[in-house]
C-alpha positions in Angstrom: -0.1 -0.1 -0.2 0.9 3.8 -1.0 2.3 5.4 2.4 -0.9 7.9 1.9 -2.8 8.5 5.0 -6.1 6.6 5.7 -9.0 7.9 7.8 -12.2 5.5 8.8 -15.2 6.8 10.0 -18.4 4.8 11.5 -21.8 5.9 10.6 -25.3 5.9 11.3 -26.5 4.1 8.4 -24.8 0.9 9.4 -21.7 1.9 6.8 -18.1 2.7 7.5 -15.8 4.0 4.8 -11.9 4.9 4.3 -11.1 7.5 3.5 -7.6 8.2 1.5 -6.6 12.1 2.7 -3.7 13.7 0.2 -2.4 16.7 1.3 -2.6 19.9 -1.3 -0.4 23.0 -1.5 -3.7 25.1 -3.2 -6.4 24.9 -1.7 -9.0 24.2 -3.6 -12.9 24.1 -3.3 -13.0 20.6 -1.9 -10.1 21.1 -0.2 -11.0 21.7 4.2 -9.9 24.3 5.8 -6.0 23.0 5.8 -5.6 21.7 2.7 -6.7 18.3 3.0 -9.0 16.8 0.7 -10.7 13.1 1.5 -12.1 10.7 -1.5 -13.5 7.6 0.1 -11.5 4.8 -0.9 -13.9 2.2 0.6 -17.3 1.3 1.8 -17.6 -1.5 4.8 -21.3 -2.8 4.5 -22.0 -5.8 6.4 -23.7 -4.2 9.9 -27.4 -5.2 10.6 -27.6 -1.4 12.8 -25.3 1.9 12.8 -21.6 1.6 13.7 -20.7 3.3 16.9 -16.8 2.9 16.9 -14.2 2.4 14.2 -10.8 1.5 14.8 -7.4 1.3 13.3 -5.0 -2.0 13.5 -1.5 -0.2 15.1 0.2 -1.7 11.7 -2.6 0.1 10.0 -3.6 -2.5 7.0 -6.9 -4.2 9.5 -9.9 -1.7 10.6 -12.1 -2.9 13.5 -16.0 -1.5 13.7 -18.5 -1.9 16.2 -22.1 -2.1 16.0 -25.3 -1.1 17.8 -26.7 -5.0 17.1 -23.3 -6.4 18.7 -21.6 -7.0 16.2 -17.6 -6.5 15.2 -16.0 -7.0 12.5 -12.3 -7.0 10.8 -12.1 -5.4 7.8 -8.9 -5.6 5.1 -8.0 -2.4 4.3 -5.7 -3.4 1.5 -8.6 -4.9 -0.6 -10.8 -2.4 -2.2 -13.5 -3.2 -4.5 
């Protein structure tokens, strides 16, 4: 995997997303106030109810998610659809 920073979010629609973060020198309309651009790389679907937590494994190659349906899942961030 590239050494591009990744961010993961949990949502009420029972999904979690892995985002690629790009740092740009020139701030464009799709960049945030710090010059970062977020691109959704993967939407993780597999929970029946809203996701409540998300955490990267310390090595950065897996993401764990938990849900209000009392399930948890471990996702491989290297495998993108």
